[in-house]
N, C-alpha and C positions, 0 to 999 in steps of 0.2 A: 773414567767414562769411556764407553765404547765409541768407536769411530763414527757410528751412525747416530750418536747423540743419546742412545738408550743408556739407562743405568746399568752398571756392571752386574753380572750374575754373582751370587754370593761365593761361588767357588773360583771366580776369576782371580788371577794374581794381582797383587797391588801394583800401583804405579811405581813405587820405590823399587820393588823387586824387578819389574820390567826394565827400568832404567839401568839396573845393575847387570842384567844379562843380555839385553838386546844386541849389543855389539859382538857378542860371542857366537851368535847363531848363524848357521849357513843362510846365505841369501840376504844378509844385512847390507844396508846401503853402504857403498864404498868398497865392498868386497868383490873379488873377481867372480864373474858369473851373473846369472839373472837375479835381480832383487826380488825377494819374497815379500809380498805386500800383506800377507796374512800370518806372519810368524806369531804375533801375539794371540790371534784367534786360535792357532794351533796349540800354543802353550796352554791357553785357557782350556782347550778341549782335553788335553792330557791331564791337567790339574783336576778337571771335573771328574774324569774317569778314576783317578787315584783317590780323590776325596770321597767319592760316592761308592766306589767299589763295584760299579756296574760293568757289564760287558761292553766291548767296543761297539757292538750293534745297537746299543742303547744311547749312543752319543746323540744329544739333541741336534736337530738339523741346523740350528743357528751356528754351530761350530764346524759345519761342513760335513761332507760325506764320510761316514765311518770307515769305509774301506780305504779311502785316501789318507785319512788321519792315521789309521793303523799302519799302513805301508810307510808313511813318512816317519812315524815313531820308530819303526824297525830300522829304517835307513839311518836315522840319527843314532840309534843304539849301536849299530854296526860301525859307525864312524866315531864312537865315543863322545858324541856331543853331550849326552846326558851326564857323563862323568865330568866334563868341563864345566857344565852348568852347576853340578853339585859342588865341585871344588870352589866355585865362586860364592855360592850361597850358604855354605856351611857356616853356622854362627848367626845366620839371619833369624832373628827372634820369631818364634812361633811358626816357622816353616819347616816341615818335615821332609827330608830327602830320602828317597828309597832308590837303591841301585837295582836296576832291572836287567 
């Protein structure tokens, strides 16, 4: 369920997957630096893009500004965050991982 009480979008990641990766992400609570309060929303935006095949400009506003989402995606790519996530979720039933 979304933090605002709304039902999750069909492309959002599962609660089980979120629990598995949330502590691996930059800005996670307890890590050095500023805590990111929207990591799950960001992961859901990226999931939406890959599952629908649309362009970054078509990200629904509920996931945040597409330019910020794309910029953050690239920063995480450059820091190998996506490789860390992929290594954790490989074997997760029904979840496809693509290296970018």
